[in-house]
N, C-alpha and C positions, 0 to 999 in steps of 0.2 A: 623764602620766608613768606608764608601766606601765598599770595599770587605773584609775588615779585621774585625775579631771579637776582641773586646776589653774587658778587665776585668774592671768592675766598682767597685771601692773601696772608702769608705768614709774615707778621711784623713783630719782632722780638724787642722788648724794652726791659731794661734792668731797673727794677724798683728799689734796689739797694737796701732791702730789708729795713725800710723805714717808712713812716707815715708820709713824710715829705716826698719820698721817692714814689710812693703809690699815687699821690696827688699829681705829681709831675707826669707820671705815666698816663694817667687818665686825661690830662690836658693835651698830651701829645697825640693820643688816639683821637681825641675830639678834633684836633687841628688837621688830622689826616682823614677826617670823615669816616672813622671806624666806629661802628656801633655795637659790635658783638666781640667780646674778649674772653678768652680762656685764661683765667687768673684774676687777680694776683694770688699766689699761693699762700703767702704768710698773713697772719692776722694783723700785724702792725701795718703792712702794706695795704691790706683791705680797708683798714680804718681811714687811711688817707684817700683811697681810691673812691670809696662810696659816695661822698657828697659831690665830688666833681663829676663822677659818672652819672649820678642822678640829674645834675644840672644839664648834662649834655646827652641825656637819653642813651647811655651806654649799658647794654645788657651784658652782665659778666658772671662767670662761673668760678667761684673761689674754692680753694681747699682749706681755708682758714678754720681753725678749731676754736676761735674765740667765742665766748658765750653770746656776744652780740653780732656775730658774723652776718646773720640774717635778722631782719626786723621789718615790721610793717611800714616803717618810714622809708625803707629802701626796697621797693617792690621789684626792681630790676636786678637784684643780687640773688644768685642761686648757688647751692652747694654742688660741687662735682661729686661728692661722696659723703657718706654718713660720718658724723663725728664720734668721738669716744663714748658718749652716752649710749650709742646704739650697740656697740660691740665690745667695749673694753671690759665690762663686767664678766663676760663669758671667758675671755682670755685670762684675766686675772684669777678667776675662780679655778680654772684648769691649772694654771701655773702654781697657785697656792697648794693645791692638792698634790701635784707631781713633785714639786721641789721643796715642800714644807716651809713655805714663806711665812714669816711672822712679822717682818719689818722691811721697809723699803725706803730709799731716798729717790725722789723724783727731781731731775735736774733740767735746767733750761736757761736760755739767755734772759737777762733781766729787762726784757721789753714785753709788749703785749703778746707777741707771738709765743714767747716762752711761758709767761706767767699765767695767761688765760687758760691755755691747754693744760699746763702743769697743775694748776689748782683744780681743774676738772678731774684730772687723773687721780690726784691726791684724794679727792672725795670718794672716788670709786674704789680705790684701795682701802680707804677707811671703812667703807660700807662692807667690804669683804673681811673686815676684822683684821686688817694688816696695819700695824703701826707705821704711819707715814710721815716723813720729813721732806721738806722742799729746800732746794738750794739753787740760787740764781747766780749767774756769772755775766761779765761784760761781753757782749757779742764782739767777736773778733779775737778773743783770747786764743792763744795757741799753746801756751804752757799751763797745763792743769795740775802741775805737781803739788801745789799747796792744797788745792781742792781734793786731789786724790788722797793726800795725807789725812785731811779732815774726815773724808768719808770712811777711811779705814778705821779711824778712831771712833766712829759711830757704831761700828760692829753690826751693820745692817745685813740682812739676808740677801737683798737684791738692790741693784742700781738700775733705774729706769732712765734711758736717754731719749725717750720719744720726741721731745720738743727740741732737742739739739740738732743742728745740721749734721748730716752723716759724717762729714769730715771732723767736726768737733767731737762727735760721739766716739769716733774711732780713736782720736787722740787721747781722750779721757780714759776710755776702756784700756788702751794699751798701757798708759801710765799706771792705771790701777793694777793691772796684771803684773807689771814690772815691780810694783811696790809690794806685791804679795797678797792682793785681795783674792779670796777663795770663794766668794759668793756667786749668786746668779746675776745675769744681765737681762734686762727686758727692753724691748723697743716695740711699742704698740702703734706703729705707723710705718710709712715708707722709709727705706734706707737701711733696714736691718742687714740686708745682703752686702751693702757697701761697708758697713761697720765691720762685719765678720771678715770680709776680704781684706780690708785695710789692716786689721789686727793680726792676720796670719792664717785665717781659715777656721773652720769649726773645731778642729782638734785642740785649739788653745783654750777652749772654754770648758769649765765644769758643767755649766748649764746656761742655755740662752733661750728665752721665750719671746715670741713676737707675733705681729700681725701686719700684713701688707695688703693694701688695696690693689696692687699691681701684680698680675701673674708673671713674675720674673722668669719663670721657666718656659713661657710661651716663646716659640721660635722667632716670632716677629719682634718681641721685646728684646730677646737676646741679640738678634741681628742689629737692632737699633743701638743697643748698648755697645756692641763691638765697633760699629761704625763711628759712634761718638768718641770712643777711646782712641781709635785710629786717627781721627782728625784732630 
């Protein structure tokens, strides 16, 4: 960095999908004299991380989709990737034309990681003249039966699980399919391949649209995923 040589060390910290966890992670990195961090990934974690990171001069790269993920008050925070405003409109426009979408429900956990990105996506769907509803659930939910029943009652053309963790998204999608939902599924972010795999593969879907920042077909990514699964 600049003219200085820096030691690169892998130090993993679980921010527990919470603002308090994000702050604790930043404090831990500061105690270890770590000043460059890849993460935290979630908006709610990033909210807790930012002020502590600023106080301890920690440069970090987040994937948070929150509207205030970046701001002039926190000059050491950068995005790893572009958020929904940069690309969601193109994906939604294509999905609307191909699958004749007129209505959608956008789902996510009822914390900042879910609601900030979910509300951004809802505005983009609305701008494409697709009637949009939002639904929030308690993070950590494993049984989505009642939510699946409510969604079927809405009679929407598509269900968007973008801001749901892939495991949650897979559980909900599976329960929707088991309950007889016949519409489309969307995931405008990472984890679509995990959702599809967990539900039973592409053949179980009538239609699925999505966007992923990670080239999951790349041999290096595939080998990494296989290694992680094996371990």
